[in-house]
C-alpha positions as CSV (number, residue, x, y, z in Angstrom):
1,M,-4.1,-16.5,7.3
2,Q,-0.8,-16.5,5.5
3,A,-2.6,-16.6,2.2
4,F,-4.6,-13.5,3.2
5,H,-1.4,-11.6,3.9
6,T,0.3,-12.8,0.8
7,D,-2.7,-11.7,-1.3
8,V,-2.7,-8.3,0.4
9,R,1.0,-7.9,-0.1
10,D,0.9,-8.9,-3.8
11,R,-2.0,-6.5,-4.5
12,I,-0.1,-3.6,-2.8
13,I,3.1,-4.4,-4.7
14,K,1.2,-4.4,-8.0
15,L,-0.2,-0.9,-7.1
16,V,3.2,0.4,-6.3
17,K,4.8,-1.0,-9.4
18,G,1.9,0.5,-11.5
19,I,2.6,4.0,-10.1
20,L,6.3,3.6,-10.7
21,E,5.7,2.4,-14.3
22,Q,3.6,5.5,-14.9
23,N,6.7,7.5,-13.9
24,S,8.9,5.4,-16.2
25,L,10.6,3.9,-13.2
26,I,11.3,0.2,-13.1
27,T,12.6,-1.1,-9.8
28,D,12.4,-4.2,-7.7
29,V,9.7,-3.7,-5.0
30,T,10.0,-6.0,-2.0
31,P,8.0,-5.8,1.2
32,S,10.8,-3.9,3.0
33,T,11.6,-1.5,0.1
34,K,11.1,2.1,1.4
35,L,8.5,3.6,-1.0
36,V,10.3,7.0,-1.2
37,D,13.6,5.2,-2.0
38,A,11.8,3.3,-4.8
39,G,10.9,6.7,-6.4
40,L,7.4,7.5,-5.1
41,T,6.8,11.3,-4.7
42,S,4.3,12.8,-2.4
43,M,1.7,12.9,-5.2
44,D,2.4,9.3,-5.9
45,M,1.7,8.6,-2.3
46,V,-1.7,10.2,-2.6
47,N,-2.3,8.1,-5.7
48,L,-1.2,5.0,-3.8
49,M,-3.6,5.9,-1.0
50,L,-6.5,6.2,-3.4
51,G,-5.4,3.1,-5.2
52,V,-5.4,1.1,-1.9
53,E,-8.9,2.4,-1.1
54,A,-10.2,1.4,-4.5
55,E,-8.4,-2.0,-4.5
56,F,-9.6,-3.1,-1.1
57,D,-12.9,-1.2,-1.1
58,F,-12.6,0.8,2.1
59,T,-11.8,4.3,3.2
60,I,-8.5,4.7,5.1
61,P,-9.3,6.5,8.3
62,Q,-7.6,9.9,8.6
63,S,-5.8,8.7,11.7
64,E,-4.1,5.9,9.6
65,I,-2.8,8.3,6.9
66,T,0.6,8.6,8.5
67,P,4.2,8.5,7.1
68,E,4.8,5.4,9.2
69,N,1.9,3.5,7.5
70,F,3.2,4.5,4.0
71,K,6.9,3.8,4.7
72,S,7.0,0.4,2.9
73,V,4.9,-2.3,1.4
74,E,5.2,-4.1,4.8
75,T,3.9,-1.1,6.8
76,L,1.1,-0.5,4.3
77,E,0.2,-4.2,4.3
78,R,-0.1,-4.2,8.2
79,M,-2.4,-1.1,8.1
80,V,-4.6,-2.6,5.3
81,A,-4.9,-6.0,7.0
82,T,-5.9,-4.3,10.3
83,Q,-8.6,-2.2,8.5
84,L,-9.9,-5.2,6.6
85,K,-10.2,-7.2,9.9
86,L,-12.0,-4.3,11.6
87,A,-14.4,-4.0,8.7
88,A,-15.1,-7.7,8.8
89,A,-15.7,-7.6,12.5
90,A,-18.2,-4.7,12.2
């Protein structure tokens, strides 16, 4: 189970770093880094949401598109893991 979470986390960090690099921002991204503090704008958050959907092949339910879920890599990882588990159980 730990490997699953590590994989999800690594993939999300890669997405965040890719968006930051497009904006010519290089910063250390850790699980607890606040995404806004790292330099992500509201448009970047939309791109991150779309990137997460493409990366993990699911649509984020409207109810899960909240500031709390997009606060950090950690919060995003929890939401993604929950959605993947729900999809696997269906």
